[in-house]
N, C-alpha and C positions, 0 to 999 in steps of 0.2 A: 351237335356240332355248331349250330347257330346260337344256341343259348349262351355260351360263354362270350361270344362276340357281342350279343345283345346286352348282356349284363355289363360288359366293359364299357360299351358306348353309353349306356344309361348312367353308369357311375361318373362318367366324364361330363355329360351334358346336363344332368338333373340339377346340380348345384348352380350352374350358370343360369338355367331357366328360372329357378326359384329366386335367385338374387335379382334377376331382371324384373320379375313380376312383383316382388316386394318393393323394389325401387320405384315402380310405377304406381303401386297402390298406396304407398306411404304418404305422399302429399295429399291424396284425396281424403285420408283419414284424419289429417291434422285440421286444426281450426284455422280460420283465415288470419293471416299474419299482417296484412296491410289493409288500409281502408278501401282501396279499389276492389280487392278480392272480396272483402266483406260486403260491399255494395252489390257486387255481382251475385253473390250467394243470396242476399236479401231479395234481389229482383227475381231470381229463379224461384225462390220460395213463394213470393207474391204471385208470380205467373201460375205456378202449380195450384195455389189456392183459388185463384180466379177461374182457372180451367176446370177444376173439380166442382166448383159451384155452378158452372155452366154444363155439367154433365160430360166433361172431357172434350168439349168442342174448342174451336179456336177462340182466342180472346181478342177483343178490339178488332173484329173483322168487318170489312166493308163489302158491298155487293161485288166489286171487281175481284177481290181476293176469293170470294166464294165461287164465282164463275170460273176463275183460273183453277181452283182446286177441283171443281167438278170436271173440267175438261181434262186435267191430268189423270184423274181417276178413271175417266172413260178411256183414255189412251192405254192405260195399264190393263184395263179389263179387256180391250180388244187385242192387245199384244199377248196376253197370257191366258186367254180363253175364258174370261169371266163374262157374266151376263146377268140378266134379270134373275134375282133370287140366288145367285151364287155368292157364297161367303168366301171372299178372297183372303181372309185371315186364317182359314183352316188349311192344313196340309191335305193335298188331294189323296183320295184312296185309289189304289190300283187293283184291278181285277185281272188276274192272269188266267188264261184258259189253257188247258193242257194237262199233262200228267203231273201228279204230285209225287215228287221224289225227295 
């Protein structure tokens, strides 16, 4: 009963979604067309290279920025239950007690 409605809705919306996604991705796949865009791409590549040479850390950082970063990470750890030895980049594991059905 719901299957024909679902298929009809899918037939109507899928082309719109695909057209929109291709429209968004197409400029990203093209080469830079103007000098400012090319300069931006060059700077991003340069930053990525510097960051990877430093082991993924911030580039051109001063003590004030390091202090601010540490305070923001502490705020996040307090707000979301992180602490010493807790890896905040991993999805938490949940243990449910009760009957298995």
